[in-house]
C-alpha positions as CSV (number, residue, x, y, z in Angstrom):
1,M,109.7,103.3,76.2
2,L,113.3,103.9,77.7
3,Q,112.5,101.4,80.5
4,W,111.6,99.3,77.8
5,I,114.6,99.6,75.7
6,L,116.9,99.3,78.8
7,S,115.5,96.2,79.9
8,A,115.2,94.6,76.7
9,V,119.6,94.8,76.8
10,G,120.1,94.1,79.7
11,M,120.5,97.4,81.6
12,A,117.6,97.9,83.7
13,P,114.8,95.6,85.6
14,P,112.3,94.4,83.4
15,P,108.2,95.1,84.4
16,P,107.2,93.3,88.0
17,A,105.5,90.0,86.5
18,S,101.0,90.8,85.7
19,G,98.5,89.0,87.0
20,G,98.7,88.4,91.0
21,E,96.6,90.4,93.6
22,M,97.3,94.0,94.0
23,T,100.0,94.1,97.5
24,R,101.6,97.3,98.5
25,E,104.6,95.9,97.7
26,S,103.5,94.7,94.1
27,A,102.4,98.2,93.4
28,R,105.5,100.1,94.9
29,E,107.4,97.9,92.4
30,L,104.8,99.1,89.3
31,L,105.3,102.4,90.3
32,R,109.0,102.1,91.0
33,W,109.3,100.6,87.1
34,Y,107.0,103.1,85.8
35,A,109.2,106.0,87.4
36,R,111.7,105.0,85.8
37,S,110.4,104.0,82.8
38,Q,109.2,107.8,82.2
39,G,112.6,109.1,83.5
40,A,112.0,109.4,87.1
41,V,115.3,106.8,88.0
42,L,114.8,107.9,92.2
43,S,111.8,107.5,92.7
44,P,110.2,104.8,95.4
45,G,107.4,104.5,93.9
46,L,105.2,104.7,96.9
47,N,106.0,106.4,100.3
48,E,105.7,104.5,103.1
49,Q,102.4,105.8,103.5
50,G,101.0,105.0,100.5
51,F,101.3,107.9,98.0
52,G,103.4,108.9,95.0
53,G,103.2,110.8,92.2
54,I,104.5,111.6,88.8
55,T,104.6,114.2,86.3
56,V,103.4,113.1,82.5
57,G,103.7,115.5,80.0
58,P,101.7,118.0,81.1
59,A,99.6,116.0,83.6
60,Q,100.1,115.7,86.9
61,V,99.3,111.9,88.4
62,Y,99.0,110.6,91.7
63,F,98.7,107.0,93.2
64,E,97.8,105.8,96.3
65,Y,97.4,102.5,97.7
66,H,94.2,101.0,100.1
67,E,95.4,98.4,102.2
68,D,91.8,97.6,103.1
69,R,91.0,96.8,99.9
70,K,94.4,95.9,98.1
71,T,93.7,98.2,95.2
72,L,96.2,100.9,93.9
73,E,94.2,104.2,92.9
74,C,95.6,106.3,90.0
75,S,94.6,109.8,89.5
76,A,95.2,112.4,86.9
77,L,94.6,115.7,88.3
78,V,92.1,117.5,86.7
79,Y,91.7,120.9,88.4
80,R,92.5,121.8,91.8
81,F,89.6,124.3,93.5
82,K,90.8,127.0,95.5
83,E,87.1,127.1,97.6
84,P,84.5,124.0,97.8
85,P,83.0,123.8,94.3
86,R,79.6,125.5,93.5
87,P,76.6,123.3,93.1
88,G,76.1,121.6,90.0
89,V,79.8,122.0,89.1
90,L,80.6,118.1,90.1
91,E,77.4,117.0,88.0
92,G,78.5,118.7,85.2
93,F,81.2,116.5,85.1
94,Q,79.6,113.4,85.7
95,A,76.9,114.6,83.2
96,E,80.3,115.1,80.6
97,A,81.3,111.4,81.3
98,R,77.9,110.4,80.7
99,E,77.6,111.7,77.4
100,G,80.7,110.0,76.4
101,T,83.7,112.4,76.9
102,D,86.7,110.2,76.4
103,T,88.0,109.8,80.8
104,G,90.8,107.9,79.4
105,G,89.3,104.5,80.8
106,G,89.0,106.5,84.4
107,T,86.1,107.8,86.1
108,V,85.4,111.6,87.6
109,D,86.4,111.6,91.1
110,Y,86.0,115.1,93.2
111,E,88.3,114.3,96.4
112,R,87.3,116.7,99.2
113,E,90.0,116.6,101.5
114,N,92.4,118.6,98.6
115,R,89.5,119.6,96.4
116,G,90.6,117.7,93.8
117,L,88.6,117.2,90.9
118,F,90.5,113.5,89.1
119,L,90.3,111.1,86.4
120,S,91.2,107.6,88.5
121,R,91.4,104.1,88.0
122,D,91.7,101.4,90.3
123,Y,94.1,98.0,89.9
124,T,93.2,94.8,91.9
125,Q,95.7,93.2,89.7
126,V,99.4,93.7,88.9
127,P,98.3,94.7,85.4
128,D,101.2,94.2,82.4
129,G,103.7,96.8,82.7
130,N,103.5,98.0,79.0
131,A,99.6,98.1,79.3
132,F,100.1,99.9,82.5
133,A,102.3,102.5,80.7
134,K,99.8,102.8,78.5
135,D,96.9,103.4,80.8
136,M,98.6,105.9,82.5
137,K,99.5,107.7,79.3
138,R,95.9,107.7,78.5
139,L,94.5,109.1,81.7
140,A,97.3,111.7,81.6
141,K,96.5,112.8,77.8
142,A,92.3,112.8,78.9
143,S,93.1,114.7,81.9
144,V,94.9,117.6,80.3
145,V,91.8,118.0,77.7
146,W,89.2,117.8,80.6
147,G,91.5,121.3,82.5
148,D,90.9,122.9,79.4
149,E,87.8,122.1,77.4
150,V,85.9,120.2,79.3
151,L,86.2,122.6,82.2
152,D,85.1,125.4,80.2
153,R,82.1,123.4,78.6
154,V,81.1,122.4,82.4
155,A,81.6,126.6,83.5
156,S,79.5,127.7,80.7
157,R,76.5,125.1,81.5
158,V,76.7,125.7,85.3
159,F,77.3,129.4,85.0
160,H,75.9,130.7,81.4
161,P,72.8,128.4,80.5
162,E,71.5,131.4,79.0
163,E,74.3,131.9,76.4
164,L,74.1,127.8,75.9
165,E,70.0,128.4,74.7
166,K,71.2,131.7,72.6
167,R,72.9,128.9,70.3
């Protein structure tokens, strides 16, 4: 919102043009604009390795550009496991998504290399800047709910199914 107001009065650049193929440079430009709209004025958007991140309220949102697929992956952290998740845990989160729990427009995504559970969505075309900001707000908000309420439900299902049967 702040970025939009500043660009409307000529004090900040507008969001990048939408509709084109998602290149590394267009992803960097979109994320630089988005970070500035969230108050992170010094953010480069993406680093040289194609990674970036920002805090949106209480949520952590990470970005990765995939050159081979010309795709910007946006991932809001739900939970970081200390150890690999026990059997049934990831399936429990996937079941929540299938049952209609709001994912903020993303999909359940587990990254083995950092043991992170995320809600993620991909962009292969440059989105409208304001639509992208709304998408990220929605994804971030959902990740906070998943990290609190959904995590508890999945843990109960997987580790204490007998308690659910009593209800």
